[in-house]
N, C-alpha and C positions, 0 to 999 in steps of 0.2 A: 505495500502502501503507499509504501516511498514516492514510490513512483507520482503514483493519485493526488497525493500533497502535493511535490512540483505540480502538480496542472493546477492544484486546485487554488495554487499561490496564479499562477500564471491567469487562471482561468478568472477570478474576484477581482479583475482588474475592468472585462467586458461585464458588472452588473450579477441581481440572483439569475438571473440565468444559466451563465455558465460551472454556475459553484450545485447548481439543481444537477450539471447534465457533471456534471464532475458526478454528485453523492448519488446518480441512477449508472454509473458506470462500476462507480465503490462498490453496489451491492449486488450486481451483474457480475462481476468479476467472482465476491464473498461469498454469490451464488452455487457461482457454476464450479468453482473449486473442489466447495463443499459436500458440495454434487459426486463427483469425482473419488475424492478419497473419504469421503464418508463411506465410499459402497466399497475402495480394496482396506479400508479399518472394517468393516463389516465381514468381510470377505476372512480379514483375519482370526479374526475370532470364531470359523466353522460356516455362519452368517451369507454364503452367497446369493445376493438380488437373481432378481431375473426382472434386467434392463438397468437405465438408470435411476438416483435417486430425485425425487421431486419435490424442488424447495420453495420459500416462499423466504422473504429476508425483509427487512427495515431498519429505517440505521438508531443509533441507537445510539445514545453519552457517553459508553465503554467501547464503542464502534457496533459492528452489523451485525442484527444477529439473525441465525438461520434458522428453519425449520423444516424438516424433510423427510421424509415418506417412501416408503414400498414395499415391498412385499418379499419372501424368498425365492429360491425353486421349486423347495419344497409347499406356498401360499402361507406362509406368517408374513405379518404383521410389519414390515420396520419402522422404526424413526431416527432419527437422529436431530438432538437437539444444542444448541453452541450461539453464542460472542463467538466474532471472526476477531481477531484486532491487529494483527496481521499478516500481509500473503508476502513472508520474505526472499520473494520472488523463482521462481521454478514454478512450481504446483504444491509446495504445501503450506498446508496454514494453520496459522498457529491462531487459541485463543481459552477457548471452552469446551467440550464437547462431551454428549454423554449420545453412545448408544444405546439400540431398548429391543431388540426381535419378541413379539407378543407379549410385550408390555412386561418385557425383566430386562433392566439393565443388564449389558455388556461386554460396556467399555464402559472409558471415562478418561480422557486423553487432552489432555493441553497444545498437541500438537496435530495434524494429518497430516500425513505425507512427510515427516519427519525421520531421518535416519532412528 
């Protein structure tokens, strides 16, 4: 998100619409990265997701809040929720995340896609 903050600074001179565009891009990046890396994190704990996670997002005071849903290949509902605080390059997503399968928490992580 560091790059986004640089762009935010540049677009702030364009007025409110430029700032809103950057926030929209910020949310899109957080949503997309969370979907991809959340699916991989669920697979690591044995919950293979059928298709991509469907995620919504909202800009918050401490980052971008994401909420994702999907289904395992066995038909069990999965959720991923958390707050994205940083996208440190590549595809890693830093923040606070909880993954659940059929209502049971299967992981709690401060980074999705980190080594």
